[in-house]
C-alpha positions as CSV (number, residue, x, y, z in Angstrom):
1,X,126.2,107.8,109.1
2,X,124.4,109.8,106.4
3,X,125.6,107.3,103.8
4,X,124.3,104.4,105.9
5,X,121.0,106.3,106.3
6,X,120.7,106.6,102.6
7,X,121.7,103.0,101.9
8,X,119.9,100.9,104.5
9,X,116.7,102.8,105.3
10,X,113.9,102.8,102.8
11,X,113.7,106.4,101.3
12,X,110.2,107.9,101.0
13,X,111.3,111.0,99.3
14,X,114.1,112.0,96.7
15,X,115.5,114.6,99.1
16,X,115.1,113.7,102.8
17,X,115.9,116.6,105.3
18,X,118.7,114.2,106.6
19,X,119.4,116.2,109.9
20,X,121.4,113.9,112.2
21,X,119.7,114.4,115.5
22,X,121.9,114.2,118.6
23,X,119.2,115.1,121.1
24,X,115.8,117.0,121.6
25,X,114.7,119.1,124.4
26,X,111.7,121.4,124.7
27,X,111.1,123.1,121.3
28,X,114.6,122.5,120.1
29,X,116.4,119.8,118.0
30,X,120.1,119.6,118.3
31,X,122.2,118.1,115.6
32,X,125.6,116.3,115.7
33,X,127.2,119.3,113.8
34,X,126.3,121.5,116.6
35,X,123.2,123.3,115.2
36,X,120.1,124.1,117.0
37,X,116.7,124.1,115.2
38,X,113.3,125.2,116.6
39,X,110.9,122.2,115.9
40,X,108.1,124.3,114.5
41,X,106.1,121.2,113.4
42,X,106.5,119.2,116.7
43,X,107.6,116.1,115.1
44,X,104.4,116.4,112.9
45,X,102.2,116.9,115.8
46,X,103.8,114.3,118.1
47,X,105.7,116.5,120.6
48,X,102.8,118.7,121.6
49,X,104.3,119.4,125.1
50,X,107.8,119.6,123.7
51,X,110.6,117.0,123.5
52,X,111.8,115.1,126.5
53,X,109.5,116.5,129.2
54,X,110.8,115.2,132.7
55,X,107.4,113.9,133.7
56,X,107.2,111.7,130.6
57,X,110.7,110.5,131.0
58,X,109.8,109.6,134.7
59,X,106.7,107.7,133.8
60,X,108.6,105.7,131.2
61,X,111.3,104.7,133.7
62,X,108.6,103.8,136.3
63,X,106.8,101.5,133.9
64,X,110.0,100.0,132.5
65,X,110.9,98.7,135.9
66,X,107.4,96.9,136.2
67,X,107.0,95.3,132.7
68,X,107.0,95.7,129.0
69,X,104.8,93.7,126.5
70,X,103.1,90.7,128.2
71,X,100.1,89.9,126.1
72,X,98.0,90.8,123.1
73,X,95.8,93.9,123.6
74,X,92.5,93.3,125.5
75,X,93.5,90.0,127.5
76,X,95.4,91.1,130.6
77,X,94.8,93.9,133.0
78,X,97.5,96.3,132.6
79,X,97.5,99.3,134.9
80,X,99.0,101.8,132.5
81,X,96.4,100.9,129.8
82,X,93.5,101.1,132.3
83,X,94.4,104.4,133.9
84,X,95.1,106.0,130.4
85,X,91.7,104.7,129.0
86,X,89.8,105.9,132.0
87,X,91.2,109.3,131.7
88,X,90.6,109.5,128.0
89,X,86.9,108.5,128.4
90,X,86.3,111.1,131.1
91,X,87.7,113.8,128.7
92,X,86.6,112.8,125.2
93,X,83.4,114.3,123.8
94,X,82.1,110.8,123.4
95,X,78.9,109.6,125.1
96,X,79.6,106.4,127.2
97,X,82.8,106.0,125.4
98,X,85.3,103.1,125.5
99,X,88.8,103.0,124.0
100,X,90.6,100.6,121.7
101,X,94.2,101.1,121.8
102,X,96.3,100.5,118.6
103,X,99.7,101.7,117.3
104,X,99.2,104.5,114.9
105,X,96.7,106.9,113.3
106,X,96.1,104.8,110.1
107,X,95.4,101.8,112.4
108,X,92.9,103.9,114.4
109,X,91.1,104.9,111.1
110,X,91.2,101.2,109.9
111,X,89.5,100.1,113.2
112,X,87.0,102.8,113.2
113,X,85.9,102.0,109.6
114,X,85.7,98.3,110.3
115,X,83.7,99.1,113.4
116,X,81.2,101.4,111.6
117,X,80.6,98.7,108.9
118,X,80.0,96.0,111.5
119,X,77.6,98.1,113.6
120,X,75.5,99.5,111.0
121,X,75.5,96.7,108.3
122,X,76.2,99.3,105.6
123,X,79.2,99.3,103.3
124,X,79.3,102.9,101.9
125,X,81.5,105.7,103.3
126,X,81.7,109.3,102.8
127,X,84.8,111.5,103.3
128,X,86.0,115.0,102.2
129,X,88.1,116.3,99.4
130,X,91.6,117.3,100.7
131,X,91.3,114.9,103.7
132,X,94.2,112.9,104.9
133,X,93.8,109.8,107.1
134,X,96.9,107.7,106.6
135,X,98.4,105.5,104.0
136,X,97.3,101.8,104.7
137,X,94.8,100.5,102.1
138,X,91.7,101.5,104.1
139,X,93.0,104.9,105.1
140,X,94.3,105.7,101.6
141,X,90.9,104.8,100.2
142,X,89.5,107.6,102.4
143,X,91.8,110.1,100.5
144,X,90.4,111.9,97.5
145,X,93.7,112.8,95.8
146,X,94.3,110.9,92.6
147,X,98.1,111.6,92.8
148,X,98.4,109.5,95.8
149,X,95.7,107.0,95.1
150,X,96.4,105.9,91.6
151,X,99.6,104.1,92.0
152,X,97.9,101.7,94.5
153,X,94.5,101.2,93.0
154,X,92.3,99.4,93.0
155,X,91.5,100.4,96.6
156,X,88.5,99.9,98.8
157,X,85.4,100.7,97.0
158,X,82.3,102.6,98.0
159,X,83.9,105.8,99.2
160,X,82.3,109.0,98.1
161,X,84.1,112.4,98.3
162,X,82.2,115.6,99.2
163,X,83.6,119.1,99.0
164,X,84.8,120.2,102.5
165,X,82.7,122.8,104.2
166,X,79.9,122.6,101.8
167,X,76.5,122.6,103.5
168,X,74.5,121.6,100.6
169,X,76.6,118.6,99.7
170,X,75.6,117.1,103.1
171,X,72.1,116.4,101.9
172,X,73.5,113.6,99.7
173,X,74.3,111.6,102.8
174,X,71.6,108.8,102.8
175,X,70.9,105.7,104.7
176,X,73.3,103.6,102.6
177,X,76.2,105.4,104.5
178,X,77.7,103.5,107.2
179,X,79.8,106.4,108.2
180,X,81.2,109.9,107.5
181,X,85.0,110.4,108.2
182,X,86.1,113.9,108.7
183,X,88.9,116.0,110.1
184,X,87.6,119.0,112.2
185,X,90.3,121.0,110.7
186,X,92.0,119.7,107.5
187,X,95.7,119.5,108.0
188,X,97.3,118.3,104.7
189,X,94.7,120.3,102.7
190,X,96.4,123.4,104.2
191,X,94.8,123.9,107.7
192,X,91.4,124.6,106.4
193,X,88.9,125.6,109.2
194,X,85.3,125.0,108.6
195,X,82.7,127.6,108.9
196,X,80.7,127.8,112.1
197,X,77.7,125.6,111.1
198,X,79.4,122.9,109.0
199,X,80.2,120.3,111.7
200,X,76.9,120.8,113.5
201,X,75.0,120.3,110.3
202,X,77.0,117.2,109.7
203,X,76.1,115.9,113.0
204,X,72.3,116.4,112.3
205,X,72.5,114.8,108.9
206,X,74.3,111.8,110.2
207,X,71.6,111.5,112.9
208,X,68.9,111.8,110.4
209,X,70.0,108.9,108.3
210,X,71.6,106.7,110.9
211,X,75.3,107.2,109.7
212,X,78.0,107.2,112.2
213,X,80.2,110.4,112.5
214,X,84.0,109.5,112.7
215,X,86.1,112.4,113.8
216,X,89.8,112.1,112.8
217,X,91.5,114.0,115.7
218,X,94.9,112.5,115.1
219,X,96.6,115.9,114.4
220,X,94.1,118.2,115.9
221,X,93.7,116.4,119.3
222,X,95.4,117.2,122.7
223,X,95.4,121.1,122.6
224,X,96.6,121.6,119.2
225,X,93.7,124.0,118.3
226,X,93.4,125.7,121.6
227,X,90.8,123.1,123.0
228,X,91.6,119.5,124.1
229,X,89.9,118.3,121.1
230,X,89.1,120.4,118.1
231,X,85.5,119.1,117.9
232,X,84.9,121.1,121.1
233,X,85.0,124.4,119.1
234,X,81.8,123.5,117.5
235,X,80.2,121.5,120.5
236,X,80.1,118.5,118.4
237,X,80.0,115.0,119.8
238,X,81.1,112.3,117.2
239,X,80.2,108.6,117.5
240,X,84.0,107.6,117.1
241,X,87.0,109.5,117.5
242,X,90.5,108.6,116.2
243,X,93.6,109.6,118.1
244,X,97.4,109.2,117.6
245,X,100.4,111.4,117.4
246,X,100.4,113.3,120.6
247,X,98.5,110.5,122.2
248,X,101.5,108.6,123.1
249,X,103.7,111.5,124.6
250,X,106.4,110.8,122.1
251,X,106.1,107.0,121.8
252,X,104.0,105.1,119.2
253,X,100.3,104.9,120.1
254,X,97.0,105.3,118.4
255,X,93.4,104.7,119.6
256,X,89.8,105.0,118.6
257,X,87.2,105.8,121.2
258,X,83.5,105.2,120.4
259,X,80.1,104.8,122.0
260,X,79.9,101.6,124.1
261,X,77.0,100.1,122.0
262,X,79.0,100.7,118.9
263,X,82.3,99.3,120.2
264,X,80.8,96.2,121.7
265,X,80.3,94.8,118.4
266,X,84.1,94.0,118.2
267,X,83.6,91.4,120.8
268,X,81.0,89.2,119.3
269,X,79.9,87.6,115.9
270,X,82.8,86.9,115.9
271,X,84.6,87.4,119.1
272,X,88.1,89.1,118.5
273,X,86.6,90.9,115.5
274,X,89.4,93.3,115.7
275,X,92.7,92.6,117.5
276,X,96.2,93.9,117.8
277,X,99.3,92.6,119.4
278,X,101.2,95.7,120.5
279,X,98.2,98.2,120.7
280,X,98.2,100.0,124.0
281,X,101.9,99.1,124.9
282,X,102.4,99.9,128.5
283,X,105.3,102.1,128.0
284,X,103.3,104.3,125.4
285,X,100.2,104.4,127.7
286,X,102.4,105.5,130.7
287,X,104.0,108.2,128.6
288,X,100.7,109.2,127.1
289,X,98.9,109.7,130.4
290,X,101.9,111.6,131.8
291,X,101.8,113.9,128.8
292,X,98.0,114.3,129.2
293,X,98.4,115.5,132.6
294,X,101.1,117.9,131.7
295,X,98.8,119.5,129.3
296,X,96.5,120.5,132.2
297,X,99.1,120.9,135.0
298,X,101.2,123.4,132.8
299,X,98.0,125.1,131.2
300,X,99.3,124.2,127.7
301,X,96.0,124.1,126.2
302,X,95.3,127.8,127.2
303,X,98.9,128.6,126.1
304,X,98.2,126.9,122.7
305,X,95.1,129.2,122.3
306,X,97.1,132.3,123.4
307,X,100.2,131.6,121.4
308,X,98.2,130.8,118.4
309,X,96.3,134.0,118.6
310,X,99.5,135.9,118.8
311,X,101.0,134.1,115.8
312,X,98.1,134.6,113.7
313,X,97.5,138.2,114.4
314,X,101.0,139.2,114.0
315,X,101.6,137.3,110.8
316,X,98.4,138.7,109.3
317,X,99.5,142.2,110.4
318,X,103.0,141.8,109.0
319,X,102.3,139.8,105.9
320,X,99.0,141.2,104.6
321,X,100.6,143.2,102.0
322,X,103.4,140.9,101.2
323,X,103.6,140.3,97.4
324,X,104.4,136.5,97.9
325,X,101.5,135.8,100.5
326,X,98.0,134.9,99.6
327,X,96.6,134.2,103.1
328,X,97.3,133.3,106.8
329,X,94.7,131.2,108.5
330,X,94.4,128.6,111.3
331,X,93.1,127.7,114.8
332,X,95.0,127.6,117.9
333,X,98.6,126.6,117.4
334,X,97.7,125.0,114.1
335,X,98.1,127.6,111.4
336,X,99.3,127.9,107.7
337,X,100.8,130.6,105.4
338,X,99.5,130.2,101.7
339,X,101.8,131.6,99.2
340,X,101.1,132.7,95.6
341,X,103.2,130.1,94.0
342,X,105.2,127.0,94.7
343,X,108.7,128.5,94.3
344,X,108.0,131.1,97.0
345,X,106.8,128.3,99.2
346,X,109.8,126.2,98.8
347,X,112.2,129.2,99.1
348,X,110.5,130.3,102.4
349,X,111.0,126.8,103.9
350,X,114.6,126.8,103.0
351,X,115.2,130.3,104.3
352,X,113.6,129.1,107.7
353,X,115.7,126.0,107.7
354,X,118.9,128.0,107.3
355,X,118.0,130.2,110.0
356,X,117.2,127.3,112.4
357,X,113.5,126.8,112.2
358,X,111.9,123.6,110.8
359,X,108.7,124.0,108.9
360,X,107.3,122.4,105.7
361,X,104.6,122.4,103.1
362,X,101.6,120.0,103.1
363,X,100.8,116.8,101.0
364,X,97.9,118.3,99.1
365,X,98.8,122.0,98.9
366,X,102.4,122.7,97.5
367,X,101.8,126.4,98.0
368,X,101.1,126.2,101.8
369,X,103.4,125.8,104.7
370,X,101.9,124.3,107.9
371,X,102.9,125.2,111.4
372,X,102.3,123.0,114.6
373,X,104.7,124.4,117.2
374,X,105.1,122.8,120.6
375,X,102.4,124.1,122.9
376,X,105.0,124.8,125.6
377,X,106.6,127.9,123.7
378,X,107.0,130.9,126.1
379,X,106.6,134.5,125.0
380,X,110.3,134.9,124.3
381,X,110.3,131.7,122.0
382,X,107.3,133.0,120.2
383,X,109.0,136.3,119.4
384,X,112.2,134.4,118.3
385,X,110.2,132.3,115.9
386,X,108.4,135.3,114.6
387,X,111.6,137.0,113.9
388,X,113.0,134.0,111.9
389,X,109.7,133.9,109.9
390,X,110.0,137.6,109.1
391,X,113.5,137.5,108.0
392,X,112.7,134.4,105.7
393,X,110.0,136.4,104.2
394,X,112.3,139.3,103.5
395,X,114.4,137.2,101.2
396,X,111.5,136.2,98.9
């Protein structure tokens, strides 16, 4: 199987993890060679409520008995889509919001950027250094890293990059800007949490010049930071919010939610200004709604905050004098350990994997490991994960 994997699947890295997964349940991945791993990255933020939750499986089976794909998005009334959209609009920090379902986070970003340009009539965008929003041409254009941009240039023009969490830089946003795209907490930059006033100042500046505020909550949404959406930590209400990863409960699903007056521009001049075939697939919507209700019924958002506080406080206490560690930081169950050098980072990741815990470094910071453990972890599982981390550190 490994040989066929390497032969027939397009490889995206020279050294893939290549774990042959037999099954996944809760916080664990089980491989065909009989090993069990703690999935400490939740499938890169997808399995927020853990793998294979019974409520999600039941919702998929129930929808499967009704129908699969029946029409391109937006033309037929499909119960799974409508129920999920209604619930999202009830919960999202968007005034009079409506949902456009797509298939992925990058698609959500693309749709939000198009919508902002059409609504404002402006062509310029602002994004932040260290940001990550996906790998399609538009999403990649919003990434400042020359390392990832250069092989694909020329990209979309008129993106200006500001330093993240720099209040003074915000004054450069003017009335030529259609939208400012931001992550409430920067993930691939190493889990960078902004200062208390940064996002509120960004909201005020966007209001002053008529620019839209687009929040990329693809990674930070659905309880990851200890709130349903990370923007809620700063009481910020964006104009458009992009979602994916945990949105589909383990199935492919993306969405952008925006104020009604903004989003209605997609239905006129021309109509069908933005369309998708598989966006809002009924199986994905049924799974996503079930996963969202699990978050509330099992109090996983509160658990995320509680577990995250324990992880952060214990790691800071244990590692503050470790010679290889520079900093521990994070918000809720989204945290990072920054090492003094790349070698220590790679060795730590390898030590964790050998001991049965999956964790990895970030795209933009090769000296940072990022953790996004499932929100369903109980107290014993938290202690077990910490024990593996401590042992992995001792070997550095």
